[in-house]
Every structure is written in C-alpha cells, then in structure tokens.
C-alpha positions as CSV (number, residue, x, y, z in Angstrom):
1,X,-178.4,-139.5,-198.3
2,X,-180.0,-142.4,-196.5
3,X,-176.8,-143.8,-195.0
4,X,-176.3,-140.5,-193.4
5,X,-179.4,-140.4,-192.0
6,X,-179.5,-143.7,-190.8
7,X,-176.2,-142.9,-188.7
8,X,-177.5,-139.6,-187.6
9,X,-180.6,-141.5,-186.5
10,X,-179.2,-144.7,-184.7
11,X,-175.5,-143.2,-184.0
12,X,-172.2,-145.2,-184.3
13,X,-171.9,-148.7,-183.3
14,X,-169.4,-149.4,-180.8
15,X,-166.8,-151.3,-183.0
16,X,-167.0,-148.1,-185.3
17,X,-166.2,-145.6,-182.7
18,X,-163.4,-147.6,-181.5
19,X,-162.3,-147.6,-185.0
20,X,-162.7,-143.7,-185.2
21,X,-160.7,-143.5,-182.0
22,X,-157.9,-145.9,-183.3
23,X,-157.6,-143.5,-186.4
24,X,-157.4,-140.4,-184.8
25,X,-154.8,-141.5,-182.2
26,X,-152.6,-142.8,-185.1
27,X,-152.8,-139.5,-186.9
28,X,-152.0,-137.8,-183.5
29,X,-148.7,-140.1,-183.4
30,X,-147.7,-139.4,-186.8
31,X,-148.0,-135.5,-186.0
32,X,-145.1,-133.5,-184.3
33,X,-145.2,-130.6,-182.0
34,X,-146.8,-130.2,-178.5
35,X,-150.1,-132.2,-178.3
36,X,-152.4,-129.4,-177.8
37,X,-151.3,-128.1,-180.9
38,X,-151.7,-131.2,-183.2
39,X,-154.4,-131.2,-185.8
40,X,-155.9,-134.6,-184.3
41,X,-155.8,-133.2,-180.8
42,X,-157.5,-130.1,-182.2
43,X,-160.0,-132.1,-184.0
44,X,-160.9,-134.4,-180.8
45,X,-161.3,-131.4,-178.5
46,X,-163.5,-130.2,-181.2
47,X,-165.7,-132.9,-181.0
48,X,-166.0,-133.3,-177.2
49,X,-167.0,-129.5,-177.0
50,X,-169.4,-129.7,-179.6
51,X,-171.1,-132.6,-178.1
52,X,-171.2,-130.8,-174.5
53,X,-168.2,-131.8,-173.0
54,X,-164.9,-130.2,-172.2
55,X,-161.3,-131.7,-172.3
56,X,-158.6,-131.2,-169.5
57,X,-156.3,-128.5,-169.8
58,X,-158.1,-126.6,-172.4
59,X,-159.6,-123.1,-172.1
60,X,-163.4,-124.3,-171.7
61,X,-162.3,-126.9,-168.9
62,X,-160.6,-124.0,-166.9
63,X,-163.7,-121.9,-167.2
64,X,-165.9,-124.4,-166.0
65,X,-163.6,-125.2,-163.2
66,X,-163.4,-121.5,-162.4
67,X,-167.6,-121.3,-162.2
68,X,-167.7,-124.4,-160.2
69,X,-164.7,-123.3,-157.9
70,X,-167.0,-119.7,-157.5
71,X,-170.3,-121.5,-156.8
72,X,-168.7,-123.6,-154.1
73,X,-166.2,-121.2,-152.7
74,X,-163.0,-122.3,-153.4
75,X,-161.1,-124.4,-155.7
76,X,-160.6,-127.0,-153.1
77,X,-164.3,-127.2,-152.3
78,X,-165.0,-127.4,-155.9
79,X,-162.8,-130.1,-156.5
80,X,-165.0,-132.3,-153.7
81,X,-168.2,-131.5,-155.7
82,X,-168.7,-134.3,-158.4
83,X,-169.4,-132.8,-161.8
84,X,-170.6,-134.1,-164.7
85,X,-168.7,-136.8,-166.2
86,X,-168.4,-135.2,-169.7
87,X,-167.0,-132.0,-167.9
88,X,-163.6,-133.8,-167.4
89,X,-162.4,-135.7,-170.5
90,X,-159.3,-137.1,-171.0
91,X,-156.8,-135.4,-173.6
92,X,-156.5,-137.7,-176.8
93,X,-152.7,-138.7,-175.9
94,X,-154.0,-140.1,-172.5
95,X,-156.7,-142.1,-174.2
96,X,-156.4,-145.9,-174.8
97,X,-159.0,-147.7,-177.0
98,X,-158.4,-150.8,-174.7
99,X,-159.5,-148.9,-171.7
100,X,-163.5,-150.0,-171.3
101,X,-164.1,-147.1,-169.0
102,X,-162.7,-144.6,-171.1
103,X,-164.3,-146.1,-174.1
104,X,-167.7,-145.9,-172.3
105,X,-167.6,-142.4,-171.3
106,X,-166.6,-141.2,-174.8
107,X,-168.8,-143.4,-176.5
108,X,-171.7,-142.0,-174.7
109,X,-170.6,-138.9,-175.2
110,X,-169.8,-138.8,-178.9
111,X,-171.6,-141.7,-180.9
112,X,-174.5,-139.5,-182.3
113,X,-172.1,-136.5,-183.0
114,X,-172.7,-135.7,-186.5
115,X,-169.1,-134.5,-186.9
116,X,-167.5,-138.0,-185.8
117,X,-170.2,-139.6,-187.9
118,X,-169.0,-137.7,-190.7
119,X,-165.6,-138.6,-190.0
120,X,-166.3,-142.0,-190.0
121,X,-168.4,-142.2,-193.1
122,X,-165.8,-140.0,-195.1
123,X,-162.7,-142.1,-194.1
124,X,-164.2,-145.6,-193.8
125,X,-167.3,-146.4,-195.5
126,X,-167.5,-144.0,-198.6
127,X,-163.9,-144.2,-200.0
128,X,-164.9,-148.2,-200.2
129,X,-168.4,-148.3,-201.5
130,X,-168.3,-145.2,-203.6
131,X,-165.1,-145.6,-205.0
132,X,-164.7,-143.7,-208.2
133,X,-162.3,-142.6,-210.6
134,X,-161.2,-139.1,-211.3
135,X,-161.3,-139.2,-215.2
136,X,-163.8,-141.2,-216.8
137,X,-164.3,-141.6,-220.9
138,X,-168.2,-142.0,-221.1
139,X,-170.9,-142.2,-223.4
140,X,-174.8,-142.7,-223.8
141,X,-176.7,-145.1,-225.3
142,X,-177.8,-142.3,-227.8
143,X,-174.4,-141.2,-228.8
144,X,-173.4,-145.1,-229.7
145,X,-176.6,-146.4,-231.0
146,X,-177.7,-143.5,-233.2
147,X,-176.2,-142.6,-236.6
148,X,-174.3,-139.4,-235.4
149,X,-171.0,-141.4,-235.1
150,X,-171.4,-144.2,-237.4
151,X,-173.6,-145.4,-240.3
152,X,-174.0,-149.1,-239.0
153,X,-174.3,-150.1,-235.5
154,X,-174.1,-153.6,-234.2
155,X,-174.5,-154.4,-230.4
156,X,-175.7,-156.1,-227.5
157,X,-177.0,-155.1,-224.1
158,X,-177.9,-157.2,-221.2
159,X,-180.1,-154.6,-219.9
160,X,-182.7,-154.1,-222.4
161,X,-184.5,-150.6,-222.2
162,X,-187.1,-148.7,-224.5
163,X,-184.5,-145.8,-224.2
164,X,-183.1,-146.4,-227.9
165,X,-182.0,-144.1,-230.4
166,X,-185.0,-143.6,-232.9
167,X,-183.1,-145.1,-235.7
168,X,-182.8,-148.4,-233.8
169,X,-186.5,-148.8,-233.6
170,X,-188.2,-150.7,-230.5
171,X,-186.6,-153.0,-228.0
172,X,-187.9,-156.1,-228.4
173,X,-188.4,-158.1,-225.1
174,X,-188.7,-161.7,-224.4
175,X,-192.2,-162.4,-223.1
176,X,-192.4,-163.2,-219.5
177,X,-188.7,-162.8,-218.6
178,X,-189.4,-160.0,-216.1
179,X,-192.3,-162.1,-214.8
180,X,-190.1,-165.0,-214.2
181,X,-187.5,-162.7,-212.3
182,X,-190.4,-161.4,-209.8
183,X,-191.8,-164.7,-209.5
184,X,-188.0,-166.2,-208.2
185,X,-187.3,-163.2,-206.2
186,X,-190.6,-163.5,-204.2
187,X,-190.6,-167.3,-203.8
188,X,-190.1,-168.4,-200.4
189,X,-188.4,-171.4,-201.2
190,X,-185.7,-169.2,-203.2
191,X,-185.4,-166.1,-201.2
192,X,-185.3,-166.0,-197.3
193,X,-184.6,-163.3,-195.0
194,X,-182.7,-163.0,-191.8
195,X,-182.7,-160.5,-189.4
196,X,-179.2,-159.2,-187.9
197,X,-179.1,-159.2,-183.9
198,X,-178.8,-155.4,-182.0
199,X,-174.9,-154.6,-181.9
200,X,-174.1,-156.8,-185.0
201,X,-170.5,-156.1,-186.7
202,X,-169.2,-157.0,-190.0
203,X,-167.2,-159.8,-188.4
204,X,-170.7,-161.2,-187.0
205,X,-172.1,-161.2,-190.3
206,X,-169.2,-163.0,-191.7
207,X,-169.5,-165.7,-188.7
208,X,-173.1,-166.0,-189.7
209,X,-172.4,-166.5,-193.3
210,X,-169.9,-169.2,-192.5
211,X,-172.0,-171.3,-190.5
212,X,-175.1,-170.8,-192.6
213,X,-174.6,-173.3,-195.3
214,X,-174.4,-170.4,-198.1
215,X,-171.6,-170.6,-201.0
216,X,-171.5,-167.3,-201.9
217,X,-171.6,-163.6,-200.0
218,X,-173.0,-160.9,-202.2
219,X,-172.6,-157.9,-200.2
220,X,-174.9,-155.3,-202.2
221,X,-176.0,-153.4,-198.8
222,X,-171.8,-152.4,-198.1
223,X,-172.5,-154.4,-194.7
224,X,-168.8,-155.6,-194.8
225,X,-166.4,-152.4,-193.8
226,X,-163.1,-152.1,-192.5
227,X,-161.9,-155.2,-194.0
228,X,-160.2,-155.7,-197.5
229,X,-161.2,-158.2,-199.9
230,X,-158.3,-160.4,-198.7
231,X,-159.0,-160.1,-194.8
232,X,-162.4,-160.9,-195.7
233,X,-161.6,-164.2,-197.5
234,X,-159.0,-165.1,-194.6
235,X,-161.5,-164.3,-191.9
236,X,-164.2,-166.8,-193.6
237,X,-161.5,-169.8,-194.3
238,X,-160.7,-169.1,-190.5
239,X,-164.0,-169.0,-189.2
240,X,-165.5,-171.7,-186.8
241,X,-168.3,-173.7,-189.0
242,X,-167.1,-173.0,-192.5
243,X,-167.5,-176.1,-194.2
244,X,-164.2,-178.2,-195.0
245,X,-165.1,-178.7,-198.7
246,X,-164.4,-175.1,-199.3
247,X,-160.9,-175.3,-200.2
248,X,-160.5,-171.7,-201.4
249,X,-162.4,-168.3,-201.6
250,X,-162.8,-166.2,-204.4
251,X,-163.0,-162.4,-204.3
252,X,-161.6,-159.5,-206.3
253,X,-158.3,-157.9,-205.7
254,X,-157.3,-154.1,-206.0
255,X,-156.6,-154.7,-209.6
256,X,-160.0,-156.1,-210.2
257,X,-158.6,-159.5,-210.8
258,X,-160.5,-162.8,-210.1
259,X,-158.3,-164.6,-207.4
260,X,-158.6,-167.4,-204.9
261,X,-156.9,-167.4,-201.5
262,X,-156.3,-171.2,-201.2
263,X,-157.2,-172.8,-197.7
264,X,-154.3,-175.5,-197.8
265,X,-151.5,-172.9,-198.5
266,X,-152.9,-169.6,-197.8
267,X,-151.4,-168.6,-201.1
268,X,-153.7,-166.4,-203.8
269,X,-153.7,-167.8,-207.3
270,X,-155.7,-166.7,-210.3
271,X,-159.1,-168.2,-210.3
272,X,-158.5,-169.5,-213.9
273,X,-155.5,-171.6,-212.6
274,X,-156.5,-172.7,-209.2
275,X,-157.8,-176.1,-210.1
276,X,-160.5,-176.1,-207.8
277,X,-164.2,-177.1,-208.9
278,X,-167.2,-174.6,-208.2
279,X,-168.2,-176.7,-205.4
280,X,-164.9,-176.7,-203.6
281,X,-164.9,-172.5,-203.6
282,X,-166.5,-170.1,-201.4
283,X,-167.4,-166.6,-203.4
284,X,-167.3,-163.0,-202.1
285,X,-168.6,-160.5,-204.1
286,X,-167.7,-156.9,-202.1
287,X,-170.1,-153.9,-202.6
288,X,-168.1,-152.3,-205.9
289,X,-168.5,-155.8,-207.9
290,X,-171.9,-157.1,-206.9
291,X,-173.0,-155.8,-210.4
292,X,-171.6,-156.6,-214.0
293,X,-169.3,-159.2,-212.6
294,X,-169.4,-162.8,-213.5
295,X,-167.2,-165.5,-212.0
296,X,-167.5,-168.7,-212.9
C-alpha cells in the first residue's frame, strides 16, 4: 500500500518510465495485425486519453481536429494554430525510447497516471519483491508446539515469542538481548544514514555502494529493481571504485543457491567451493533473501 501511495504521490522516475515504454513497445512487436488493433497499442492509447491527451489517427484525435477546424474556420487555418502538445501524440509504433523529445513529452503527460504506475508495479516491482508460491504447506506454532499432533516436542526458534502453546509454558528470554539490539542499532558509530540524491536510480545506488567502502548490500527496501541478482553482481564488480580486494560477488541465484561470480574469470561457482576468503568477497542480499539467510 505504501509503495503504491509513494508512486501516486511522486510519479514514475524517468528511468522507470523508459522501462515501461520499452516493455509496451516489445509487446507491440510480438503481436500481430494492424497496429491500431494490437493490444499494446490500444493500451497506450488508453493511457494517453486517460491522461488528457490524444493519439494521432484515433477518433478522439479526429474529433479534436474537427473542433479546432470549426473554431478556426477551416482545416487549413486550424493546422496553422498551435495546439496543446498533448493533443497530437505519436502512435506507439512511431515512438522511440531513444528520442529524448518524444520521451520528454510522454513523460510529462503520463508520469503520474495511475494506470501506467500500476503497469510498472505489477510487471517490474511486485513480481520481484513479492514473490510467492501458488501452493504452500504451513502450520502455526500452536499446531506444532501443542499436544494436538505429538505428545513430546523438541524444537528451537531464533525469534522467541510469548505466543507459545500453553503446554510449553512461558518463553525464557535472555536478559539484556533486546536492549543490546536497540543499543547497537541506534549507535551512530555503528549505524549511519545516507540520503539519496533526487533522480536516483538502481544503478546510482550500486555506484554509491561500490565506492562507499562497504562489504555487503542488504536491499531491505527493494531499491534495486529491473536487474537480476547476477546482473547486480556483474554491475558491482565492473563499477568504478569497487576495491580490487573483492575477487568475487556472492549472491543467491534463481534456485536460492549461494553462488559467487568470480571477478577474474566471470564464472559462477558455488560459494562453498570458490576458495575465496571472507574479506575477498562482496555479498549482495536481494529483497527476498534479506531475512532468514546466513551467508558465511
């Protein structure tokens, strides 16, 4: 909810918008039939019209031309009267994401449109940050810890809680543990903050990390989008300022395996067999693996 609200308030970043336009053009290229009847082109026309513009060759565009001609006295006179820049938008097949003028006009028109924001989030952000399985076997602590299933239970939890089955009694907390956590997280000699500049992008964040003297990137806020974990590792190892001492970048692949991209050979090897010391490795934790994952 907060992600949607943030994008509705701020709108898409320029890099996000270019990514959306590239995606909708790719869809158009993979479809068949006359351009006006292709689903991607219809989607684009819908975006433009909902934002208050008009695409050339559409009924709305012709209607506005006729209204302008009637007001000017003739079509010839209407053509000489400069209209609003959003009343004559190019069809999708004539748009190039490399054309700065086209992208500038479209970005001003569409950057805060809810429909294009939803398209971006549903196709690029949520599938990565909210990955889930269609089927999942689950049980609560009450199911596993009570005497409903087993008469004798032995277990361990790294996240102690008072929500225990009555038969197991009360949780025995280690005195001072929570206080130590709060102490270190609020200690300015341990934790510092860095503000991102306006117009930041995932690659600008990676550049800052590469030159910041860090040994790991834990992406709890899902700032790195549009790149696979392998692509992030490749970018970091190629980034200017990334210390030469890092001979590899550790990440988790699509099968949740801990692997290393080697800087010398650009080969991917299992972490357990890479032969690198801990100080020779940079580690990237993507959003999905920021909790419950130990990399040693």
